[in-house]
TORBA-506862 format. One record per residue (C-alpha): x, y, z. Coordinates in Angstrom, 3 decimals, decimal comma. Example, Ala and Ser with C-alpha at 12.3 -4.5 7.8 and 13.67 -1.06 7.14 Angstrom:
2
         px         py         pz
     12,300     -4,500      7,800
     13,670     -1,060      7,140
END
This chain:
319
         px         py         pz
    -64,975      8,970   -183,199
    -65,718     12,378   -182,007
    -69,126     11,928   -180,259
    -71,436     14,802   -179,554
    -75,073     14,890   -178,555
    -77,648     16,039   -181,154
    -78,675     18,943   -178,948
    -75,146     20,227   -178,600
    -74,375     19,749   -182,365
    -77,550     21,699   -183,237
    -76,635     24,521   -180,823
    -72,979     24,670   -182,105
    -74,277     24,887   -185,694
    -76,698     27,719   -184,836
    -73,845     29,580   -183,169
    -71,776     29,299   -186,338
    -74,685     30,719   -188,303
    -75,778     27,439   -189,692
    -79,443     27,597   -188,750
    -80,760     25,477   -191,596
    -78,344     22,695   -190,785
    -79,075     23,069   -187,077
    -82,750     22,414   -187,667
    -82,026     19,206   -189,497
    -79,916     17,475   -186,857
    -82,846     15,968   -184,984
    -83,939     14,132   -188,195
    -80,533     12,516   -188,842
    -80,491      8,753   -188,990
    -78,200      6,946   -186,591
    -76,045      5,978   -189,578
    -75,697      9,616   -190,642
    -74,887     10,662   -187,096
    -72,246      7,949   -186,877
    -70,775      9,238   -190,048
    -70,685     12,786   -188,468
    -68,657     11,326   -185,606
    -66,187      9,688   -187,973
    -65,625     12,770   -190,146
    -65,423     15,021   -187,014
    -62,762     12,727   -185,650
    -60,689     13,082   -188,754
    -60,948     16,875   -188,530
    -60,038     16,975   -184,823
    -56,808     15,057   -185,387
    -55,516     18,200   -187,180
    -55,783     20,097   -183,955
    -59,007     21,816   -184,934
    -61,466     23,050   -182,247
    -63,704     20,086   -181,454
    -66,975     22,015   -181,947
    -65,768     23,261   -185,311
    -64,762     19,726   -186,325
    -68,163     18,361   -185,514
    -69,958     21,182   -187,327
    -67,918     20,805   -190,499
    -68,678     17,079   -190,350
    -72,391     17,759   -190,038
    -72,361     20,133   -193,036
    -70,591     17,489   -195,151
    -73,092     14,713   -194,177
    -76,177     16,992   -194,633
    -75,087     18,552   -197,974
    -73,002     15,731   -199,387
    -69,828     17,674   -199,650
    -67,546     19,669   -197,424
    -67,583     23,486   -197,212
    -66,477     26,215   -194,697
    -68,888     27,366   -191,984
    -70,679     30,623   -192,368
    -68,849     32,115   -189,426
    -65,341     31,899   -188,177
    -66,442     32,311   -184,559
    -69,584     31,336   -182,686
    -72,257     33,830   -181,671
    -74,245     32,433   -178,852
    -76,968     35,023   -178,877
    -78,213     33,391   -182,182
    -78,721     29,984   -180,526
    -82,386     29,243   -179,737
    -83,161     29,224   -175,994
    -84,281     25,554   -176,073
    -80,845     24,562   -177,324
    -79,101     26,682   -174,653
    -80,358     24,663   -171,615
    -77,584     22,913   -169,718
    -76,985     19,342   -170,830
    -77,180     16,862   -167,859
    -74,066     15,077   -169,022
    -72,196     18,379   -169,257
    -73,336     19,312   -165,771
    -72,041     15,921   -164,482
    -68,751     16,525   -166,189
    -68,390     20,033   -164,717
    -69,191     18,615   -161,168
    -66,483     15,940   -161,767
    -63,923     18,632   -162,826
    -64,908     20,670   -159,688
    -64,041     17,782   -157,449
    -60,352     17,995   -158,488
    -60,192     21,765   -158,782
    -59,977     22,829   -155,157
    -57,012     24,740   -153,779
    -54,292     26,785   -155,578
    -53,903     26,284   -159,194
    -51,264     23,701   -160,240
    -49,364     23,385   -163,522
    -48,600     20,281   -165,539
    -45,085     20,093   -164,044
    -46,450     19,919   -160,543
    -49,046     17,354   -161,509
    -46,526     15,044   -163,037
    -44,079     15,472   -160,211
    -46,542     14,800   -157,423
    -48,103     11,795   -159,185
    -44,685     10,298   -159,834
    -43,738     10,800   -156,251
    -46,966      9,104   -155,061
    -46,424      6,118   -157,379
    -42,720      5,507   -156,565
    -43,346      3,497   -153,343
    -46,066      1,464   -155,155
    -43,962      0,663   -158,149
    -40,955     -0,773   -156,288
    -38,400     -2,170   -158,817
    -39,542      0,207   -161,552
    -37,562      3,096   -162,750
    -39,279      6,473   -163,525
    -38,329      8,141   -166,834
    -39,250     11,750   -166,253
    -38,976     12,860   -169,908
    -41,686     10,325   -170,872
    -43,652     10,391   -167,515
    -43,388      6,576   -167,441
    -42,265      3,939   -165,020
    -40,556      0,878   -166,497
    -39,293     -2,325   -165,118
    -37,110     -4,725   -167,128
    -37,672     -8,424   -166,835
    -35,869    -11,266   -168,657
    -38,270    -11,231   -171,604
    -39,076     -7,602   -171,912
    -40,366     -4,385   -170,231
    -43,373     -3,671   -168,073
    -44,511     -0,011   -167,987
    -47,012      2,327   -166,323
    -47,244      5,740   -167,966
    -48,881      8,949   -166,771
    -50,547     10,912   -169,527
    -52,463     14,170   -169,545
    -54,695     15,584   -172,191
    -57,472     18,331   -172,172
    -56,724     18,734   -168,477
    -57,408     15,047   -167,507
    -54,764     12,636   -166,241
    -54,975      8,979   -167,283
    -52,714      5,983   -167,227
    -51,569      3,536   -169,842
    -49,978      0,284   -168,560
    -48,852     -2,887   -170,263
    -46,015     -5,088   -171,409
    -43,522     -5,210   -174,362
    -42,603     -8,948   -174,603
    -39,377     -9,110   -176,632
    -39,551    -12,875   -177,751
    -43,113    -12,396   -178,952
    -42,320     -9,244   -180,811
    -39,292    -10,830   -182,326
    -41,359    -13,659   -183,642
    -43,865    -11,297   -185,066
    -41,199     -9,618   -187,074
    -39,987    -12,942   -188,341
    -43,282    -14,424   -189,163
    -45,118    -11,529   -190,645
    -44,332     -8,813   -193,171
    -44,283     -5,191   -192,209
    -43,871     -5,505   -188,435
    -41,482     -2,948   -187,179
    -39,110     -3,129   -184,096
    -40,849     -1,915   -180,967
    -39,705      0,998   -179,033
    -38,965      0,504   -175,281
    -41,124      3,526   -174,642
    -44,374      1,732   -175,614
    -46,172     -1,347   -174,207
    -46,706     -2,757   -177,646
    -47,579     -6,456   -176,980
    -50,497     -5,767   -174,667
    -51,707     -2,671   -172,957
    -54,710     -0,930   -171,408
    -55,661      2,796   -171,219
    -57,573      3,761   -168,084
    -59,728      6,081   -170,156
    -61,437      2,930   -171,436
    -62,418      1,779   -167,988
    -65,038      3,076   -165,499
    -68,523      2,507   -164,093
    -70,081      2,435   -167,569
    -67,414      0,476   -169,400
    -68,916     -2,646   -170,999
    -65,418     -4,364   -171,110
    -63,695     -3,336   -167,865
    -66,114     -1,894   -165,196
    -64,400      0,003   -162,373
    -66,233      1,634   -159,432
    -64,956      5,140   -160,263
    -63,544      6,900   -163,353
    -59,853      5,980   -163,495
    -59,177      9,535   -164,942
    -58,430     12,614   -162,974
    -59,255     16,256   -164,155
    -56,757     17,844   -161,828
    -56,504     21,554   -161,774
    -56,076     22,518   -158,002
    -53,696     21,493   -155,237
    -56,434     19,930   -153,181
    -57,561     18,019   -156,212
    -54,057     16,836   -156,854
    -53,643     15,483   -153,326
    -56,920     13,543   -153,783
    -55,807     12,288   -157,244
    -52,491     11,087   -155,982
    -54,044      8,875   -153,462
    -56,589      7,500   -155,923
    -53,981      6,981   -158,639
    -51,733      5,110   -156,149
    -54,600      2,884   -155,135
    -55,573      2,160   -158,786
    -51,990      1,274   -159,745
    -51,579     -0,886   -156,724
    -54,852     -2,765   -157,312
    -55,118     -2,834   -161,013
    -52,216     -1,626   -163,114
    -49,403     -3,290   -161,268
    -51,048     -6,818   -161,153
    -51,795     -6,446   -164,823
    -48,215     -5,634   -165,943
    -46,790     -8,282   -163,731
    -49,232    -11,033   -164,750
    -48,897    -10,275   -168,472
    -45,053    -10,932   -168,429
    -46,259    -14,537   -169,029
    -47,075    -15,100   -172,719
    -49,884    -17,482   -171,878
    -51,582    -14,809   -169,899
    -51,245    -12,402   -172,848
    -52,813    -15,019   -175,175
    -55,632    -15,747   -172,713
    -56,526    -12,106   -172,370
    -56,415    -11,364   -176,096
    -58,444    -14,497   -177,003
    -60,983    -14,727   -174,279
    -61,151    -11,208   -172,622
    -60,452     -8,879   -175,519
    -61,869     -5,872   -173,626
    -59,066     -6,176   -171,110
    -56,613     -4,957   -173,813
    -57,052     -2,017   -176,016
    -57,746     -2,715   -179,721
    -55,120     -0,544   -181,368
    -54,908     -2,883   -184,404
    -56,793     -6,186   -184,836
    -54,191     -7,478   -187,158
    -51,541     -7,045   -184,493
    -53,702     -8,847   -182,004
    -54,054    -11,861   -184,206
    -50,330    -11,857   -185,105
    -49,490    -11,720   -181,367
    -51,689    -14,666   -180,604
    -50,125    -16,735   -183,447
    -46,625    -15,785   -182,371
    -47,384    -17,020   -178,839
    -48,637    -20,296   -180,315
    -45,272    -20,521   -182,143
    -43,398    -19,633   -179,022
    -45,246    -22,364   -176,991
    -44,832    -24,900   -179,889
    -48,573    -25,687   -179,792
    -49,722    -26,400   -183,256
    -53,097    -27,430   -181,979
    -53,564    -24,001   -180,479
    -52,794    -22,289   -183,769
    -55,888    -24,074   -185,461
    -58,086    -23,434   -182,465
    -57,055    -19,774   -182,214
    -57,566    -19,185   -185,847
    -61,118    -20,600   -185,589
    -61,870    -18,367   -182,645
    -60,642    -15,242   -184,419
    -62,428    -16,209   -187,655
    -65,735    -16,246   -185,696
    -64,860    -12,923   -184,045
    -64,035    -11,352   -187,385
    -67,063    -12,579   -189,319
    -68,700     -9,171   -188,779
    -65,602     -7,127   -189,534
    -65,191     -5,242   -192,702
    -62,282     -5,742   -195,160
    -59,318     -6,051   -194,814
    -59,308     -7,652   -191,303
    -60,684    -11,131   -192,353
    -58,249    -11,138   -195,241
    -55,392    -10,155   -193,068
    -56,259    -12,946   -190,631
    -56,223    -15,571   -193,417
    -52,923    -14,192   -194,679
    -51,277    -14,343   -191,285
    -52,682    -17,786   -190,586
    -51,059    -19,026   -193,844
    -47,802    -17,433   -192,903
    -47,889    -19,053   -189,470
    -48,468    -22,484   -190,988
    -45,759    -22,091   -193,665
    -43,265    -21,105   -190,979
    -44,225    -23,603   -188,315
    -41,119    -25,912   -188,782
    -38,797    -23,084   -189,827
    -39,045    -20,221   -187,352
    -37,935    -21,082   -183,916
END
């Protein structure tokens, strides 16, 4: 979802000349606002300016159908003064960016090179693939990886495991499962953006994201990234080479793995049950997931039933 505060959304609409819509934002229900977030996200995926995406979404929700905004560009002098006051959250974000902006300006190449250099001693036994900004280590059953990403000026890490026997079983047990790429930690992974002081699933004392723009900020980030990888990412990718650790995390600590696709999570758990030859686990895990999915909308409950049926049919066949 593309989340924006009511105040910011009202200000952006006014700047685009949509004063009538701007005045109605405060009265939107939470369900309507949630729908704005969803539609705005869809617009943003096309590469559209985030403010424009949110405003187009608001117009669609308010008027019941999409249309173009009254202006192509924003005119800030048209925004009422009460909507132009600095937002406390925005001020906090600006302070955060300033913490990593000191010193001479650095470009993305410098950022990736310095971060990779700082992580090389920490990730002993891993090989760095410069073209993908990713460290990988091959183990007998797959690949562990720690990748460096950067978007909107903020560095973050994605770390996890591609477990080949589990993925092979998923392909044989369930329809439509493709062969995994070695570039991606498909079986289980975590994105550091989804961690931090306010995270409900994986609290961390600081934000494990780094808005690096200056040389001083880059030096600070290198030390913090190395500590995070040493204390969090590396133990994660080493521990989750074990299929039983993957099963335990996905079943009992779902927030410790990113929910890219709930269908894939259930399939992964069932595949591990097959791999472990624990028919009793299959029934228990199905019951646990059924309870978790009871509030989910279609098609996830139906997919779960379908994949459980496929697992049972194949129990004595697929080894």
